[in-house]
N, CA and C atoms as an extended XYZ file, in Angstrom:
327
Properties=species:S:1:pos:R:3:atomname:S:1:resname:S:1:resid:I:1 pbc="F F F"
N         1.581       12.245      -12.958 N   MET     1
C         2.062       12.368      -11.592 CA  MET     1
C         2.770       11.085      -11.156 C   MET     1
N         2.156        9.935      -11.394 N   THR     2
C         2.775        8.662      -11.020 CA  THR     2
C         4.107        8.495      -11.720 C   THR     2
N         4.123        8.801      -13.009 N   GLU     3
C         5.355        8.664      -13.774 CA  GLU     3
C         6.430        9.574      -13.189 C   GLU     3
N         6.042       10.767      -12.737 N   ASP     4
C         6.996       11.701      -12.155 CA  ASP     4
C         7.608       11.120      -10.883 C   ASP     4
N         6.801       10.535      -10.020 N   VAL     5
C         7.315        9.927       -8.783 CA  VAL     5
C         8.276        8.791       -9.116 C   VAL     5
N         7.895        7.949      -10.059 N   LEU     6
C         8.764        6.841      -10.452 CA  LEU     6
C        10.064        7.353      -11.070 C   LEU     6
N         9.971        8.385      -11.901 N   GLN     7
C        11.172        8.930      -12.532 CA  GLN     7
C        12.089        9.565      -11.491 C   GLN     7
N        11.513       10.252      -10.524 N   ARG     8
C        12.319       10.852       -9.457 CA  ARG     8
C        12.998        9.771       -8.630 C   ARG     8
N        12.270        8.691       -8.331 N   LEU     9
C        12.866        7.589       -7.577 CA  LEU     9
C        13.977        6.921       -8.380 C   LEU     9
N        13.748        6.696       -9.665 N   ALA    10
C        14.779        6.087      -10.511 CA  ALA    10
C        16.024        6.972      -10.569 C   ALA    10
N        15.832        8.271      -10.654 N   SER    11
C        16.966        9.206      -10.675 CA  SER    11
C        17.721        9.181       -9.348 C   SER    11
N        16.989        9.118       -8.254 N   LEU    12
C        17.619        9.043       -6.933 CA  LEU    12
C        18.443        7.762       -6.799 C   LEU    12
N        17.878        6.652       -7.261 N   ILE    13
C        18.603        5.374       -7.225 CA  ILE    13
C        19.886        5.482       -8.030 C   ILE    13
N        19.806        6.119       -9.192 N   GLN    14
C        20.992        6.285      -10.033 CA  GLN    14
C        22.065        7.114       -9.317 C   GLN    14
N        21.657        8.160       -8.610 N   THR    15
C        22.652        8.982       -7.905 CA  THR    15
C        23.273        8.242       -6.731 C   THR    15
N        22.567        7.253       -6.188 N   ARG    16
C        23.092        6.500       -5.041 CA  ARG    16
C        24.321        5.682       -5.414 C   ARG    16
N        24.562        5.451       -6.702 N   ARG    17
C        25.781        4.748       -7.122 CA  ARG    17
C        27.030        5.424       -6.573 C   ARG    17
N        26.959        6.741       -6.412 N   GLY    18
C        28.113        7.495       -5.935 CA  GLY    18
C        28.212        7.593       -4.427 C   GLY    18
N        27.233        7.088       -3.706 N   ASP    19
C        27.243        7.152       -2.244 CA  ASP    19
C        28.062        6.007       -1.659 C   ASP    19
N        28.325        6.106       -0.386 N   SER    20
C        29.033        5.052        0.325 CA  SER    20
C        28.051        3.940        0.682 C   SER    20
N        28.475        2.712        0.530 N   ALA    21
C        27.628        1.568        0.889 CA  ALA    21
C        27.341        1.548        2.385 C   ALA    21
N        28.195        2.199        3.177 N   SER    22
C        27.960        2.209        4.620 CA  SER    22
C        26.804        3.128        5.009 C   SER    22
N        26.433        4.042        4.117 N   THR    23
C        25.329        4.956        4.416 CA  THR    23
C        24.152        4.813        3.465 C   THR    23
N        24.302        4.018        2.423 N   SER    24
C        23.244        3.887        1.419 CA  SER    24
C        22.897        2.414        1.177 C   SER    24
N        21.675        2.049        1.531 N   TYR    25
C        21.188        0.691        1.269 CA  TYR    25
C        21.152        0.427       -0.235 C   TYR    25
N        20.769        1.433       -1.003 N   THR    26
C        20.721        1.278       -2.455 CA  THR    26
C        22.106        0.943       -2.998 C   THR    26
N        23.119        1.660       -2.553 N   ARG    27
C        24.485        1.400       -3.008 CA  ARG    27
C        24.921        0.001       -2.598 C   ARG    27
N        24.547       -0.407       -1.397 N   GLU    28
C        24.874       -1.748       -0.920 CA  GLU    28
C        24.273       -2.803       -1.862 C   GLU    28
N        23.022       -2.595       -2.258 N   LEU    29
C        22.386       -3.520       -3.205 CA  LEU    29
C        23.108       -3.506       -4.548 C   LEU    29
N        23.384       -2.316       -5.065 N   LEU    30
C        24.057       -2.201       -6.359 CA  LEU    30
C        25.434       -2.841       -6.332 C   LEU    30
N        26.127       -2.711       -5.216 N   ASP    31
C        27.450       -3.343       -5.095 CA  ASP    31
C        27.348       -4.871       -5.158 C   ASP    31
N        26.202       -5.406       -4.777 N   GLY    32
C        25.989       -6.850       -4.847 CA  GLY    32
C        25.747       -7.351       -6.259 C   GLY    32
N        25.579       -6.433       -7.201 N   GLY    33
C        25.384       -6.795       -8.594 CA  GLY    33
C        23.963       -7.241       -8.886 C   GLY    33
N        23.708       -7.529      -10.150 N   PRO    34
C        22.363       -7.935      -10.565 CA  PRO    34
C        21.841       -9.175       -9.833 C   PRO    34
N        22.740      -10.082       -9.457 N   GLN    35
C        22.283      -11.288       -8.769 CA  GLN    35
C        21.637      -10.942       -7.425 C   GLN    35
N        22.290      -10.083       -6.650 N   ARG    36
C        21.731       -9.703       -5.352 CA  ARG    36
C        20.453       -8.892       -5.535 C   ARG    36
N        20.469       -7.990       -6.510 N   CYS    37
C        19.286       -7.170       -6.766 CA  CYS    37
C        18.113       -8.040       -7.206 C   CYS    37
N        18.365       -9.035       -8.039 N   ALA    38
C        17.303       -9.941       -8.493 CA  ALA    38
C        16.778      -10.780       -7.334 C   ALA    38
N        17.660      -11.221       -6.474 N   LYS    39
C        17.235      -12.006       -5.313 CA  LYS    39
C        16.319      -11.178       -4.414 C   LYS    39
N        16.698       -9.928       -4.159 N   LYS    40
C        15.866       -9.048       -3.324 CA  LYS    40
C        14.523       -8.789       -3.996 C   LYS    40
N        14.524       -8.616       -5.310 N   LEU    41
C        13.266       -8.412       -6.028 CA  LEU    41
C        12.369       -9.633       -5.860 C   LEU    41
N        12.944      -10.815       -5.963 N   GLY    42
C        12.172      -12.038       -5.767 CA  GLY    42
C        11.586      -12.142       -4.372 C   GLY    42
N        12.381      -11.766       -3.378 N   GLU    43
C        11.881      -11.777       -1.997 CA  GLU    43
C        10.717      -10.806       -1.839 C   GLU    43
N        10.870       -9.623       -2.404 N   GLU    44
C         9.808       -8.616       -2.297 CA  GLU    44
C         8.566       -9.042       -3.070 C   GLU    44
N         8.753       -9.722       -4.196 N   ALA    45
C         7.604      -10.216       -4.962 CA  ALA    45
C         6.822      -11.234       -4.145 C   ALA    45
N         7.545      -12.116       -3.474 N   THR    46
C         6.891      -13.110       -2.620 CA  THR    46
C         6.130      -12.435       -1.487 C   THR    46
N         6.755      -11.447       -0.854 N   GLU    47
C         6.088      -10.731        0.230 CA  GLU    47
C         4.849       -9.988       -0.271 C   GLU    47
N         4.914       -9.492       -1.496 N   THR    48
C         3.760       -8.801       -2.086 CA  THR    48
C         2.626       -9.781       -2.335 C   THR    48
N         2.942      -10.948       -2.834 N   VAL    49
C         1.922      -11.978       -3.069 CA  VAL    49
C         1.257      -12.376       -1.749 C   VAL    49
N         2.072      -12.593       -0.731 N   ILE    50
C         1.527      -12.968        0.583 CA  ILE    50
C         0.601      -11.873        1.103 C   ILE    50
N         1.035      -10.616        0.973 N   ALA    51
C         0.196       -9.503        1.435 CA  ALA    51
C        -1.096       -9.419        0.623 C   ALA    51
N        -1.014       -9.712       -0.666 N   ALA    52
C        -2.202       -9.658       -1.528 CA  ALA    52
C        -3.227      -10.706       -1.139 C   ALA    52
N        -2.768      -11.815       -0.594 N   LEU    53
C        -3.678      -12.883       -0.183 CA  LEU    53
C        -4.299      -12.615        1.180 C   LEU    53
N        -3.780      -11.623        1.878 N   GLY    54
C        -4.321      -11.251        3.185 CA  GLY    54
C        -5.382      -10.177        3.052 C   GLY    54
N        -5.801       -9.681        4.176 N   GLU    55
C        -6.868       -8.678        4.220 CA  GLU    55
C        -6.358       -7.268        4.502 C   GLU    55
N        -5.075       -7.114        4.775 N   ASP    56
C        -4.515       -5.828        5.182 CA  ASP    56
C        -4.075       -5.022        3.956 C   ASP    56
N        -4.908       -4.059        3.563 N   ARG    57
C        -4.600       -3.223        2.391 CA  ARG    57
C        -3.300       -2.432        2.585 C   ARG    57
N        -3.066       -1.966        3.792 N   ARG    58
C        -1.856       -1.186        4.074 CA  ARG    58
C        -0.608       -2.054        3.898 C   ARG    58
N        -0.672       -3.297        4.328 N   ALA    59
C         0.466       -4.212        4.145 CA  ALA    59
C         0.745       -4.409        2.659 C   ALA    59
N        -0.304       -4.582        1.869 N   LEU    60
C        -0.119       -4.743        0.423 CA  LEU    60
C         0.484       -3.482       -0.186 C   LEU    60
N         0.015       -2.336        0.248 N   THR    61
C         0.548       -1.070       -0.257 CA  THR    61
C         2.035       -0.944        0.044 C   THR    61
N         2.422       -1.254        1.261 N   ARG    62
C         3.837       -1.171        1.645 CA  ARG    62
C         4.689       -2.161        0.853 C   ARG    62
N         4.205       -3.382        0.724 N   GLU    63
C         4.964       -4.396       -0.019 CA  GLU    63
C         5.061       -4.040       -1.501 C   GLU    63
N         3.989       -3.491       -2.062 N   ALA    64
C         4.021       -3.074       -3.471 CA  ALA    64
C         5.054       -1.963       -3.671 C   ALA    64
N         5.133       -1.032       -2.720 N   ALA    65
C         6.140        0.032       -2.805 CA  ALA    65
C         7.548       -0.558       -2.745 C   ALA    65
N         7.760       -1.515       -1.848 N   ASP    66
C         9.067       -2.188       -1.765 CA  ASP    66
C         9.390       -2.897       -3.082 C   ASP    66
N         8.396       -3.544       -3.653 N   LEU    67
C         8.592       -4.270       -4.909 CA  LEU    67
C         9.011       -3.324       -6.032 C   LEU    67
N         8.324       -2.195       -6.145 N   ILE    68
C         8.656       -1.225       -7.197 CA  ILE    68
C        10.062       -0.671       -6.987 C   ILE    68
N        10.394       -0.327       -5.746 N   TYR    69
C        11.738        0.169       -5.447 CA  TYR    69
C        12.796       -0.858       -5.863 C   TYR    69
N        12.616       -2.116       -5.468 N   HIS    70
C        13.620       -3.130       -5.784 CA  HIS    70
C        13.677       -3.432       -7.284 C   HIS    70
N        12.559       -3.295       -7.987 N   LEU    71
C        12.590       -3.432       -9.451 CA  LEU    71
C        13.443       -2.322      -10.054 C   LEU    71
N        13.267       -1.095       -9.579 N   LEU    72
C        14.062        0.018      -10.100 CA  LEU    72
C        15.548       -0.160       -9.791 C   LEU    72
N        15.869       -0.710       -8.631 N   VAL    73
C        17.278       -0.977       -8.295 CA  VAL    73
C        17.839       -2.046       -9.237 C   VAL    73
N        17.073       -3.092       -9.495 N   LEU    74
C        17.536       -4.131      -10.435 CA  LEU    74
C        17.755       -3.542      -11.822 C   LEU    74
N        16.817       -2.730      -12.280 N   LEU    75
C        16.985       -2.094      -13.593 CA  LEU    75
C        18.265       -1.262      -13.626 C   LEU    75
N        18.503       -0.490      -12.568 N   GLU    76
C        19.725        0.321      -12.493 CA  GLU    76
C        20.966       -0.568      -12.514 C   GLU    76
N        20.911       -1.698      -11.840 N   SER    77
C        22.075       -2.593      -11.812 CA  SER    77
C        22.397       -3.140      -13.202 C   SER    77
N        21.380       -3.199      -14.051 N   LYS    78
C        21.559       -3.695      -15.425 CA  LYS    78
C        21.621       -2.557      -16.451 C   LYS    78
N        21.635       -1.317      -15.957 N   HIS    79
C        21.695       -0.126      -16.813 CA  HIS    79
C        20.523       -0.065      -17.797 C   HIS    79
N        19.356       -0.447      -17.310 N   VAL    80
C        18.115       -0.326      -18.083 CA  VAL    80
C        17.337        0.828      -17.458 C   VAL    80
N        17.003        1.815      -18.259 N   SER    81
C        16.343        2.996      -17.702 CA  SER    81
C        14.836        2.778      -17.551 C   SER    81
N        14.273        3.512      -16.609 N   LEU    82
C        12.823        3.504      -16.450 CA  LEU    82
C        12.169        3.964      -17.741 C   LEU    82
N        12.782        4.917      -18.424 N   GLY    83
C        12.251        5.406      -19.695 CA  GLY    83
C        12.100        4.295      -20.722 C   GLY    83
N        13.052        3.381      -20.756 N   GLU    84
C        12.964        2.253      -21.691 CA  GLU    84
C        11.770        1.367      -21.352 C   GLU    84
N        11.570        1.128      -20.064 N   VAL    85
C        10.453        0.291      -19.629 CA  VAL    85
C         9.131        0.984      -19.936 C   VAL    85
N         9.055        2.282      -19.650 N   LEU    86
C         7.823        3.019      -19.923 CA  LEU    86
C         7.532        3.078      -21.416 C   LEU    86
N         8.558        3.201      -22.226 N   SER    87
C         8.369        3.184      -23.689 CA  SER    87
C         7.820        1.845      -24.151 C   SER    87
N         8.328        0.767      -23.566 N   GLU    88
C         7.827       -0.570      -23.911 CA  GLU    88
C         6.353       -0.695      -23.538 C   GLU    88
N         6.005       -0.218      -22.346 N   LEU    89
C         4.597       -0.265      -21.923 CA  LEU    89
C         3.726        0.580      -22.841 C   LEU    89
N         4.213        1.758      -23.203 N   LYS    90
C         3.452        2.641      -24.103 CA  LYS    90
C         3.221        1.961      -25.447 C   LYS    90
N         4.239        1.275      -25.953 N   ALA    91
C         4.117        0.588      -27.243 CA  ALA    91
C         3.084       -0.533      -27.184 C   ALA    91
N         2.879       -1.096      -26.005 N   ARG    92
C         1.925       -2.190      -25.847 CA  ARG    92
C         0.487       -1.703      -25.645 C   ARG    92
N         0.323       -0.425      -25.347 N   MET    93
C        -1.017        0.109      -25.096 CA  MET    93
C        -1.889       -0.104      -26.338 C   MET    93
N        -3.101       -0.555      -26.109 N   GLY    94
C        -4.024       -0.778      -27.217 CA  GLY    94
C        -3.863       -2.131      -27.879 C   GLY    94
N        -2.918       -2.932      -27.386 N   THR    95
C        -2.707       -4.270      -27.930 CA  THR    95
C        -3.228       -5.271      -26.907 C   THR    95
N        -3.963       -6.237      -27.385 N   SER    96
C        -4.452       -7.291      -26.502 CA  SER    96
C        -3.271       -7.978      -25.832 C   SER    96
N        -3.422       -8.285      -24.555 N   GLY    97
C        -2.369       -9.004      -23.843 CA  GLY    97
C        -2.049      -10.337      -24.492 C   GLY    97
N        -3.083      -11.012      -24.991 N   HIS    98
C        -2.860      -12.296      -25.667 CA  HIS    98
C        -2.069      -12.099      -26.956 C   HIS    98
N        -2.413      -11.069      -27.716 N   ALA    99
C        -1.714      -10.807      -28.978 CA  ALA    99
C        -0.270      -10.397      -28.717 C   ALA    99
N        -0.051       -9.566      -27.700 N   GLU   100
C         1.303       -9.126      -27.385 CA  GLU   100
C         2.159      -10.308      -26.960 C   GLU   100
N         1.613      -11.182      -26.126 N   LYS   101
C         2.368      -12.341      -25.667 CA  LYS   101
C         2.682      -13.271      -26.848 C   LYS   101
N         1.724      -13.481      -27.720 N   ALA   102
C         1.940      -14.346      -28.888 CA  ALA   102
C         3.029      -13.775      -29.794 C   ALA   102
N         3.128      -12.461      -29.880 N   SER   103
C         4.147      -11.850      -30.740 CA  SER   103
C         5.552      -12.085      -30.202 C   SER   103
N         5.680      -12.384      -28.916 N   ARG   104
C         6.994      -12.624      -28.321 CA  ARG   104
C         7.398      -14.087      -28.365 C   ARG   104
N         6.456      -14.971      -28.618 N   GLU   105
C         6.762      -16.397      -28.631 CA  GLU   105
C         7.624      -16.744      -29.832 C   GLU   105
N         8.604      -17.599      -29.606 N   VAL   106
C         9.497      -18.019      -30.685 CA  VAL   106
C         8.792      -19.092      -31.487 C   VAL   106
N         8.706      -18.869      -32.778 N   LYS   107
C         8.069      -19.831      -33.678 CA  LYS   107
C         9.141      -20.760      -34.237 C   LYS   107
N         8.891      -22.078      -34.237 N   PRO   108
C         9.875      -23.015      -34.807 CA  PRO   108
C        10.008      -22.792      -36.313 C   PRO   108
N        11.226      -22.951      -36.808 N   SER   109
C        11.468      -22.747      -38.260 CA  SER   109
C        11.130      -23.952      -39.060 C   SER   109
């Protein structure tokens, strides 16, 4: 169910490329390119952290939703599909976080 909601949102974001920036916030972000999308993601990440340090669960929920939306917009701006991200997560399932991180570290020759 969660994956379905995320996939539907990612598909909606993709269709917004064809909308007018005057009527679509998503299109406005996409027109700003990956730099603008990354900046907005960073702002939302900060707001999510601040909400997480507070006591208001609803504020954290809202900020987390904003964060996920802006991540999907950034992915769309870079033509990276949600499916690719989900496949990466699936491939990591059952692997220790420490082991997975170590496998990505560049070893000196």
